[in-house]
DRENDO-1510 file (C-alpha; in Angstrom, 1 decimal, always signed):
<recs>
REC; n; res; u; v; w
REC; 1; MET; +124.2; +69.1; +120.3 .
REC; 2; ILE; +125.2; +66.9; +117.4 .
REC; 3; ALA; +127.3; +68.5; +114.7 .
REC; 4; ARG; +125.2; +68.4; +111.5 .
REC; 5; SER; +128.1; +66.9; +109.5 .
REC; 6; ASN; +128.5; +64.0; +112.0 .
REC; 7; VAL; +124.8; +63.0; +112.3 .
REC; 8; THR; +124.4; +59.2; +112.0 .
REC; 9; ILE; +121.4; +57.0; +111.5 .
REC; 10; ALA; +121.8; +55.9; +115.1 .
REC; 11; ASP; +121.4; +59.6; +116.2 .
REC; 12; VAL; +118.2; +59.9; +114.1 .
REC; 13; ALA; +116.8; +56.7; +115.7 .
REC; 14; ARG; +117.6; +57.8; +119.2 .
REC; 15; GLU; +116.1; +61.3; +118.7 .
REC; 16; ALA; +113.0; +59.8; +117.2 .
REC; 17; GLY; +112.7; +57.0; +119.7 .
REC; 18; VAL; +112.7; +54.3; +117.1 .
REC; 19; SER; +115.1; +51.6; +115.9 .
REC; 20; THR; +117.8; +52.1; +113.3 .
REC; 21; GLN; +115.9; +49.6; +111.1 .
REC; 22; THR; +112.8; +51.8; +111.2 .
REC; 23; VAL; +114.9; +54.8; +110.1 .
REC; 24; SER; +116.4; +52.7; +107.3 .
REC; 25; ARG; +113.0; +51.8; +106.1 .
REC; 26; VAL; +111.9; +55.4; +106.0 .
REC; 27; LEU; +115.1; +56.4; +104.1 .
REC; 28; ASN; +114.6; +53.6; +101.5 .
REC; 29; ASN; +110.8; +53.9; +101.5 .
REC; 30; LYS; +110.5; +50.2; +102.3 .
REC; 31; GLY; +108.6; +48.1; +104.9 .
REC; 32; GLU; +105.3; +48.6; +106.7 .
REC; 33; ILE; +105.5; +51.8; +108.7 .
REC; 34; SER; +102.6; +53.9; +110.0 .
REC; 35; PRO; +102.2; +57.4; +108.5 .
REC; 36; GLU; +102.7; +58.9; +111.9 .
REC; 37; THR; +106.1; +57.2; +112.4 .
REC; 38; ARG; +107.2; +58.0; +108.9 .
REC; 39; ARG; +106.4; +61.7; +109.5 .
REC; 40; LEU; +108.2; +61.7; +112.9 .
REC; 41; VAL; +111.3; +60.1; +111.5 .
REC; 42; SER; +111.3; +62.4; +108.4 .
REC; 43; ASP; +111.0; +65.5; +110.7 .
REC; 44; VAL; +114.0; +64.4; +112.8 .
REC; 45; ILE; +116.0; +63.7; +109.6 .
REC; 46; GLN; +115.3; +67.2; +108.4 .
REC; 47; ARG; +115.9; +68.9; +111.8 .
REC; 48; LEU; +119.2; +67.1; +112.4 .
REC; 49; GLY; +120.3; +67.6; +108.8 .
REC; 50; TYR; +121.1; +63.9; +108.4 .
REC; 51; ARG; +122.5; +62.8; +105.0 .
REC; 52; PRO; +122.9; +59.2; +104.1 .
REC; 53; ASN; +126.5; +58.0; +103.7 .
REC; 54; SER; +126.8; +57.2; +100.0 .
REC; 55; VAL; +129.8; +54.9; +100.6 .
REC; 56; ALA; +128.1; +52.9; +103.3 .
REC; 57; ARG; +124.8; +52.8; +101.2 .
REC; 58; SER; +126.7; +51.5; +98.2 .
REC; 59; LEU; +128.2; +48.7; +100.2 .
REC; 60; VAL; +124.7; +47.6; +101.2 .
REC; 61; THR; +122.9; +48.2; +98.0 .
REC; 62; ARG; +125.8; +47.5; +95.6 .
REC; 63; ARG; +124.7; +50.7; +93.8 .
REC; 64; THR; +126.6; +54.0; +93.7 .
REC; 65; LEU; +123.8; +55.9; +92.0 .
REC; 66; SER; +126.3; +57.3; +89.6 .
REC; 67; LEU; +126.8; +57.0; +85.9 .
REC; 68; GLY; +129.7; +57.6; +83.5 .
REC; 69; LEU; +129.3; +59.6; +80.3 .
REC; 70; VAL; +132.3; +59.4; +77.8 .
REC; 71; VAL; +132.5; +61.8; +74.9 .
REC; 72; PRO; +135.3; +62.3; +72.4 .
REC; 73; ASP; +135.5; +66.1; +72.4 .
REC; 74; ILE; +133.4; +68.3; +74.8 .
REC; 75; THR; +134.4; +71.4; +72.8 .
REC; 76; ASN; +132.5; +70.0; +69.8 .
REC; 77; PRO; +129.1; +71.7; +70.0 .
REC; 78; PHE; +127.4; +68.3; +69.2 .
REC; 79; PHE; +128.4; +66.7; +72.6 .
REC; 80; PRO; +127.3; +69.3; +75.2 .
REC; 81; GLU; +123.7; +68.9; +74.2 .
REC; 82; ILE; +124.0; +65.2; +74.5 .
REC; 83; ALA; +125.6; +65.7; +77.9 .
REC; 84; ARG; +122.7; +67.9; +79.0 .
REC; 85; GLY; +120.1; +65.4; +77.9 .
REC; 86; ALA; +121.9; +62.6; +79.7 .
REC; 87; GLU; +122.4; +64.6; +82.9 .
REC; 88; ASP; +118.9; +65.9; +83.1 .
REC; 89; THR; +117.5; +62.4; +82.7 .
REC; 90; ALA; +119.9; +60.9; +85.2 .
REC; 91; LEU; +119.3; +63.6; +87.9 .
REC; 92; ALA; +115.5; +63.1; +87.6 .
REC; 93; ALA; +116.1; +59.4; +88.4 .
REC; 94; GLY; +118.4; +60.2; +91.4 .
REC; 95; TYR; +121.7; +59.6; +89.7 .
REC; 96; SER; +124.8; +61.7; +89.3 .
REC; 97; VAL; +127.0; +61.8; +86.2 .
REC; 98; PHE; +130.7; +61.7; +85.7 .
REC; 99; LEU; +131.5; +63.4; +82.4 .
REC; 100; CYS; +134.8; +62.2; +80.8 .
REC; 101; ASN; +136.3; +63.8; +77.8 .
REC; 102; THR; +138.8; +61.8; +75.7 .
REC; 103; THR; +139.9; +64.6; +73.3 .
REC; 104; GLU; +139.8; +62.2; +70.4 .
REC; 105; GLN; +142.7; +60.2; +71.9 .
REC; 106; ALA; +142.5; +56.4; +72.1 .
REC; 107; GLU; +144.8; +56.2; +75.1 .
REC; 108; ARG; +142.5; +58.6; +77.1 .
REC; 109; GLU; +139.5; +56.6; +76.1 .
REC; 110; VAL; +141.2; +53.5; +77.7 .
REC; 111; ALA; +142.1; +55.6; +80.8 .
REC; 112; VAL; +138.6; +57.0; +81.4 .
REC; 113; LEU; +136.9; +53.6; +81.0 .
REC; 114; ARG; +139.3; +52.1; +83.5 .
REC; 115; LEU; +138.7; +55.0; +85.8 .
REC; 116; LEU; +134.9; +54.6; +85.7 .
REC; 117; GLU; +135.4; +50.9; +86.4 .
REC; 118; GLU; +137.4; +51.8; +89.5 .
REC; 119; LYS; +134.6; +54.3; +90.5 .
REC; 120; ARG; +132.1; +51.4; +90.3 .
REC; 121; VAL; +129.6; +53.5; +88.5 .
REC; 122; ASP; +126.3; +51.7; +87.9 .
REC; 123; GLY; +126.5; +52.1; +84.2 .
REC; 124; VAL; +128.3; +53.9; +81.4 .
REC; 125; VAL; +127.2; +55.7; +78.2 .
REC; 126; VAL; +130.0; +55.8; +75.7 .
REC; 127; CYS; +129.6; +58.3; +72.8 .
REC; 128; SER; +131.3; +57.8; +69.4 .
REC; 129; ALA; +134.0; +55.5; +70.8 .
REC; 130; ARG; +137.2; +55.6; +68.7 .
REC; 131; LEU; +138.9; +52.4; +69.9 .
REC; 132; PRO; +138.9; +49.4; +67.6 .
REC; 133; ASP; +136.6; +46.6; +68.6 .
REC; 134; ASP; +139.4; +44.3; +69.9 .
REC; 135; GLN; +140.4; +47.0; +72.5 .
REC; 136; LEU; +137.0; +48.4; +73.2 .
REC; 137; VAL; +135.1; +45.1; +73.9 .
REC; 138; PRO; +137.2; +43.9; +76.9 .
REC; 139; LEU; +136.9; +47.4; +78.5 .
REC; 140; LEU; +133.2; +47.5; +78.0 .
REC; 141; ARG; +132.7; +44.0; +79.5 .
REC; 142; ARG; +134.3; +45.1; +82.7 .
REC; 143; GLN; +131.6; +47.8; +83.2 .
REC; 144; ARG; +128.4; +46.9; +85.0 .
REC; 145; THR; +126.1; +48.1; +82.2 .
REC; 146; VAL; +126.9; +49.9; +79.0 .
REC; 147; VAL; +125.0; +51.9; +76.3 .
REC; 148; LEU; +126.9; +52.9; +73.2 .
REC; 149; VAL; +126.0; +56.1; +71.2 .
REC; 150; ASN; +126.7; +56.0; +67.5 .
REC; 151; ARG; +128.7; +52.8; +67.6 .
REC; 152; ILE; +127.9; +49.1; +67.2 .
REC; 153; VAL; +130.3; +46.6; +68.7 .
REC; 154; ALA; +129.8; +42.8; +68.2 .
REC; 155; GLY; +130.0; +40.9; +71.4 .
REC; 156; ALA; +129.8; +43.8; +73.8 .
REC; 157; ALA; +126.3; +43.0; +75.2 .
REC; 158; ALA; +125.7; +46.8; +75.2 .
REC; 159; GLY; +122.6; +48.8; +74.4 .
REC; 160; VAL; +122.8; +51.1; +71.4 .
REC; 161; VAL; +121.4; +54.5; +70.5 .
REC; 162; ARG; +122.5; +55.6; +67.1 .
REC; 163; VAL; +121.7; +58.0; +64.4 .
REC; 164; ASP; +121.0; +56.5; +61.0 .
REC; 165; ASP; +124.0; +58.3; +59.5 .
REC; 166; ALA; +124.0; +56.5; +56.2 .
REC; 167; ASP; +120.4; +57.6; +55.6 .
REC; 168; GLY; +121.2; +61.2; +56.6 .
REC; 169; THR; +124.0; +61.3; +54.0 .
REC; 170; ARG; +121.8; +59.7; +51.4 .
REC; 171; GLN; +119.4; +62.6; +52.0 .
REC; 172; ALA; +122.2; +65.1; +51.6 .
REC; 173; VAL; +123.4; +63.6; +48.3 .
REC; 174; ARG; +119.8; +63.5; +46.9 .
REC; 175; HIS; +119.4; +67.1; +47.9 .
REC; 176; LEU; +122.5; +68.1; +46.0 .
REC; 177; LEU; +121.6; +66.0; +43.0 .
REC; 178; GLY; +118.2; +67.6; +43.0 .
REC; 179; GLY; +119.9; +71.0; +42.8 .
REC; 180; GLY; +121.8; +69.9; +39.6 .
REC; 181; ARG; +125.1; +69.0; +41.2 .
REC; 182; ARG; +126.9; +66.0; +39.8 .
REC; 183; ARG; +130.5; +66.1; +40.9 .
REC; 184; LEU; +130.4; +65.5; +44.7 .
REC; 185; ALA; +133.1; +65.1; +47.2 .
REC; 186; MET; +132.9; +64.0; +50.8 .
REC; 187; LEU; +135.0; +65.2; +53.7 .
REC; 188; SER; +134.5; +62.1; +55.8 .
REC; 189; GLY; +136.0; +62.9; +59.2 .
REC; 190; PRO; +138.2; +60.7; +61.4 .
REC; 191; PRO; +138.9; +57.3; +60.0 .
REC; 192; ALA; +138.3; +55.8; +63.4 .
REC; 193; SER; +134.7; +57.1; +63.5 .
REC; 194; TRP; +132.1; +54.5; +63.1 .
REC; 195; GLY; +129.5; +57.2; +62.3 .
REC; 196; GLY; +131.9; +58.6; +59.7 .
REC; 197; ARG; +132.2; +55.2; +58.0 .
REC; 198; GLU; +128.4; +55.0; +57.9 .
REC; 199; ARG; +128.2; +58.4; +56.3 .
REC; 200; VAL; +130.7; +57.2; +53.6 .
REC; 201; ARG; +128.5; +54.2; +53.0 .
REC; 202; GLY; +125.5; +56.4; +52.5 .
REC; 203; PHE; +127.4; +58.7; +50.2 .
REC; 204; ARG; +128.5; +55.8; +48.0 .
REC; 205; GLU; +125.1; +54.2; +47.9 .
REC; 206; ALA; +123.3; +57.5; +47.0 .
REC; 207; LEU; +125.7; +58.1; +44.1 .
REC; 208; GLN; +125.4; +54.6; +42.9 .
REC; 209; ALA; +121.6; +54.7; +43.1 .
REC; 210; ALA; +121.8; +57.8; +40.8 .
REC; 211; GLY; +124.0; +56.0; +38.3 .
REC; 212; LEU; +127.0; +58.2; +39.1 .
REC; 213; ALA; +130.5; +56.9; +39.6 .
REC; 214; VAL; +132.2; +56.9; +43.0 .
REC; 215; ASP; +135.6; +58.5; +42.8 .
REC; 216; PRO; +137.7; +57.3; +45.8 .
REC; 217; GLU; +139.9; +60.3; +45.4 .
REC; 218; LEU; +137.0; +62.5; +46.3 .
REC; 219; ILE; +136.4; +60.9; +49.7 .
REC; 220; LEU; +138.8; +62.6; +52.1 .
REC; 221; ALA; +139.3; +61.8; +55.8 .
REC; 222; CYS; +139.9; +64.8; +58.0 .
REC; 223; PRO; +140.0; +65.9; +61.6 .
REC; 224; PRO; +136.4; +66.8; +62.8 .
REC; 225; TYR; +137.2; +70.5; +63.3 .
REC; 226; LEU; +137.1; +73.8; +61.4 .
REC; 227; ASP; +140.7; +73.6; +60.3 .
REC; 228; GLY; +140.4; +70.0; +59.3 .
REC; 229; GLY; +137.4; +70.9; +57.1 .
REC; 230; ALA; +139.2; +73.9; +55.6 .
REC; 231; ARG; +142.4; +71.9; +54.7 .
REC; 232; ALA; +140.4; +69.0; +53.1 .
REC; 233; ALA; +138.2; +71.4; +51.2 .
REC; 234; ARG; +141.2; +73.3; +49.8 .
REC; 235; ARG; +142.7; +70.1; +48.7 .
REC; 236; VAL; +139.5; +69.1; +46.8 .
REC; 237; LEU; +138.9; +72.5; +45.3 .
REC; 238; LEU; +142.4; +72.8; +44.0 .
REC; 239; SER; +142.4; +69.3; +42.5 .
REC; 240; ARG; +141.0; +70.6; +39.2 .
REC; 241; ARG; +138.3; +67.9; +39.4 .
REC; 242; ALA; +135.5; +70.4; +39.0 .
REC; 243; VAL; +133.8; +69.5; +42.2 .
REC; 244; ASP; +130.5; +71.3; +42.6 .
REC; 245; GLY; +129.2; +69.9; +45.9 .
REC; 246; LEU; +130.7; +69.0; +49.3 .
REC; 247; VAL; +129.1; +66.6; +51.8 .
REC; 248; CYS; +130.8; +67.0; +55.2 .
REC; 249; TYR; +131.2; +64.8; +58.2 .
REC; 250; ASN; +129.8; +67.4; +60.6 .
REC; 251; ASP; +129.0; +71.1; +60.7 .
REC; 252; LEU; +132.4; +72.2; +62.0 .
REC; 253; VAL; +134.0; +70.5; +59.0 .
REC; 254; ALA; +131.4; +72.2; +56.7 .
REC; 255; ILE; +132.0; +75.6; +58.2 .
REC; 256; GLY; +135.8; +75.1; +57.6 .
REC; 257; ALA; +134.9; +74.2; +54.0 .
REC; 258; LEU; +132.9; +77.5; +53.7 .
REC; 259; GLN; +136.0; +79.3; +54.9 .
REC; 260; ALA; +138.2; +77.5; +52.2 .
REC; 261; CYS; +135.6; +78.4; +49.5 .
REC; 262; ARG; +135.8; +82.1; +50.5 .
REC; 263; GLU; +139.6; +82.1; +50.5 .
REC; 264; LEU; +139.7; +80.4; +47.0 .
REC; 265; GLY; +137.1; +82.6; +45.5 .
REC; 266; ALA; +134.5; +79.8; +45.0 .
REC; 267; ARG; +131.0; +81.1; +45.5 .
REC; 268; VAL; +128.6; +79.1; +47.7 .
REC; 269; PRO; +126.3; +77.8; +46.5 .
REC; 270; GLU; +126.7; +79.0; +42.9 .
REC; 271; ASP; +130.1; +77.2; +42.3 .
REC; 272; VAL; +130.2; +74.8; +45.2 .
REC; 273; ALA; +127.2; +73.7; +47.4 .
REC; 274; VAL; +128.0; +72.6; +51.0 .
REC; 275; VAL; +126.1; +70.3; +53.3 .
REC; 276; GLY; +127.0; +69.7; +57.0 .
REC; 277; CYS; +125.7; +67.3; +59.6 .
REC; 278; ASP; +124.4; +67.7; +63.2 .
REC; 279; ASP; +122.7; +71.2; +62.9 .
REC; 280; ILE; +124.6; +72.8; +65.7 .
REC; 281; LEU; +123.6; +76.4; +66.6 .
REC; 282; LEU; +126.5; +77.9; +64.5 .
REC; 283; ALA; +125.1; +76.3; +61.4 .
REC; 284; SER; +122.3; +78.8; +61.0 .
REC; 285; LEU; +124.5; +81.8; +61.9 .
REC; 286; VAL; +127.3; +81.5; +59.4 .
REC; 287; THR; +127.2; +83.1; +55.9 .
REC; 288; PRO; +125.7; +81.6; +54.0 .
REC; 289; PRO; +123.6; +79.7; +56.5 .
REC; 290; LEU; +124.5; +76.0; +56.3 .
REC; 291; SER; +122.3; +73.3; +54.9 .
REC; 292; THR; +122.7; +70.3; +57.3 .
REC; 293; ILE; +121.4; +67.0; +58.6 .
REC; 294; ARG; +119.5; +67.7; +61.8 .
REC; 295; VAL; +119.2; +65.4; +64.8 .
REC; 296; SER; +118.1; +66.2; +68.4 .
REC; 297; LYS; +121.3; +65.9; +70.4 .
REC; 298; TYR; +119.5; +66.4; +73.7 .
REC; 299; ASP; +117.2; +63.4; +72.8 .
REC; 300; ILE; +120.2; +61.2; +72.1 .
REC; 301; GLY; +121.6; +61.8; +75.5 .
REC; 302; ALA; +118.2; +61.4; +77.3 .
REC; 303; SER; +117.4; +58.3; +75.3 .
REC; 304; ALA; +120.8; +56.7; +76.1 .
REC; 305; VAL; +120.4; +57.3; +79.8 .
REC; 306; ARG; +116.8; +56.0; +79.9 .
REC; 307; MET; +118.1; +52.8; +78.1 .
REC; 308; LEU; +121.0; +52.6; +80.6 .
REC; 309; LEU; +118.6; +52.9; +83.6 .
REC; 310; ASP; +116.4; +50.2; +82.1 .
REC; 311; ARG; +119.4; +47.9; +81.8 .
REC; 312; ILE; +120.4; +48.6; +85.3 .
REC; 313; ALA; +117.0; +47.8; +86.6 .
REC; 314; ALA; +116.7; +44.6; +84.5 .
REC; 315; PRO; +120.2; +43.3; +83.6 .
REC; 316; GLY; +120.6; +40.9; +80.7 .
REC; 317; PRO; +122.7; +40.1; +77.7 .
REC; 318; GLU; +120.1; +41.4; +75.2 .
REC; 319; ALA; +121.4; +44.3; +73.2 .
REC; 320; ALA; +118.6; +46.7; +72.7 .
REC; 321; GLU; +118.9; +49.3; +69.9 .
REC; 322; LEU; +117.2; +52.6; +69.2 .
REC; 323; VAL; +117.8; +54.1; +65.8 .
REC; 324; ILE; +117.1; +57.8; +65.3 .
REC; 325; ARG; +116.4; +59.0; +61.8 .
REC; 326; PRO; +117.8; +62.5; +60.9 .
REC; 327; THR; +116.2; +65.1; +58.7 .
REC; 328; LEU; +117.6; +67.4; +56.1 .
REC; 329; VAL; +117.5; +71.2; +56.8 .
REC; 330; ALA; +118.0; +73.1; +53.6 .
REC; 331; ARG; +119.5; +76.6; +53.9 .
REC; 332; ALA; +121.4; +79.0; +51.6 .
REC; 333; SER; +124.6; +76.9; +51.2 .
REC; 334; THR; +122.8; +74.6; +48.8 .
REC; 335; PRO; +120.7; +75.6; +45.7 .
REC; 336; GLU; +117.0; +75.1; +45.3 .
REC; 337; PRO; +116.0; +72.0; +43.3 .
REC; 338; HIS; +117.0; +72.5; +39.7 .
REC; 339; PRO; +114.2; +71.9; +37.2 .
REC; 340; ALA; +116.7; +70.8; +34.6 .
REC; 341; ALA; +118.1; +68.2; +36.9 .
REC; 342; GLY; +114.9; +66.3; +37.2 .
REC; 343; ALA; +114.0; +64.4; +40.3 .
REC; 344; ALA; +116.7; +63.9; +43.0 .
REC; 345; GLY; +118.7; +60.8; +42.2 .
REC; 346; THR; +118.2; +61.1; +38.4 .
REC; 347; THR; +121.0; +59.6; +36.3 .
REC; 348; ARG; +120.8; +62.5; +33.7 .
REC; 349; PRO; +123.2; +65.4; +34.5 .
REC; 350; ALA; +122.1; +69.0; +34.0 .
REC; 351; ALA; +123.0; +70.6; +30.7 .
REC; 352; GLY; +126.8; +71.2; +30.7 .
REC; 353; GLY; +127.2; +69.0; +33.8 .
REC; 354; ALA; +129.8; +69.9; +36.3 .
REC; 355; ALA; +132.0; +71.4; +33.6 .
REC; 356; ALA; +129.5; +74.3; +33.3 .
REC; 357; ARG; +130.4; +75.4; +36.8 .
REC; 358; PRO; +133.6; +77.2; +37.5 .
REC; 359; SER; +135.9; +75.2; +39.7 .
REC; 360; ALA; +138.0; +76.9; +42.4 .
REC; 361; ALA; +141.0; +76.7; +40.1 .
REC; 362; ARG; +139.2; +78.5; +37.3 .
REC; 363; ALA; +138.1; +81.1; +39.8 .
REC; 364; GLY; +141.7; +82.4; +39.9 .
REC; 365; CYS; +143.1; +79.8; +42.3 .
REC; 366; GLU; +146.1; +77.6; +41.4 .
REC; 367; PRO; +147.0; +74.3; +43.1 .
REC; 368; GLY; +149.4; +74.7; +46.0 .
</recs>
């Protein structure tokens, strides 16, 4: 009796009375084989519990049927949904996924990309890469196939799936302007984030289109977490600049900003309106529920793996790009459109302007 863990393709062939080549053709669904022989071999494979040796198969096919997925922070609720969409799509195509978490550290990003190269995965999806181009491009070129999520890198010959972050931020700014807000600040996230820089670009463009000045002091980089948002929001609200609206890098930063507003006695949205980005589950559960820019995280992951599989099947230098347009979800952290403000993007401030709204400092808070 053959131990199930030691069954080889030769054992299957001997039991079925066929050649090993015939068994291989059945396993790979190739070659002209009669239905009767295919059924016979399949029955023996099932009865003996034969499992193809993945290492041996990869030596023959030069494929490992494995993919890499690199994310900057798996504890951020944005990325688990991407991972689920990526894994579901990969599994349906017969691929497994190695999930690698870099914890927002450049050195770990280098390490995991080198590890995936050593594992000889068939392709890699890299989400929100933080490395500068001159470090990232050589690492990407060593991979078999690459798709980048929310990052564009010249010369990487990679596919791209990205959210139109600049447009999302423009929507957020227009929404706040339509609610009568005129003194906006942006908590812009990590300086190394390509998506963060795109959000800043959209913020600047929307203010300029409305005829409003862009104050560089009101664009603050911050860690993409609750405490990062809280610290940056406190700094803005205590600056005595009469800020009446905050556009945030993501929902975690925005929820941190809500916390800072409560601590400083600034009412949301009466004194300060807050908009996040990503529409994570928590955004609708906080008080007040958070207005945010929505995008399907699951679809991002699924689309990235589909593009990766297409590039594996038909390798080439062409860098395909899929752009996903986000949508604004208005909740209670921002006001309804203000009739006195006119259309969103108007150059005419509401009566009294920002000065008519109490700043955090006037609400009983003093600069620290």
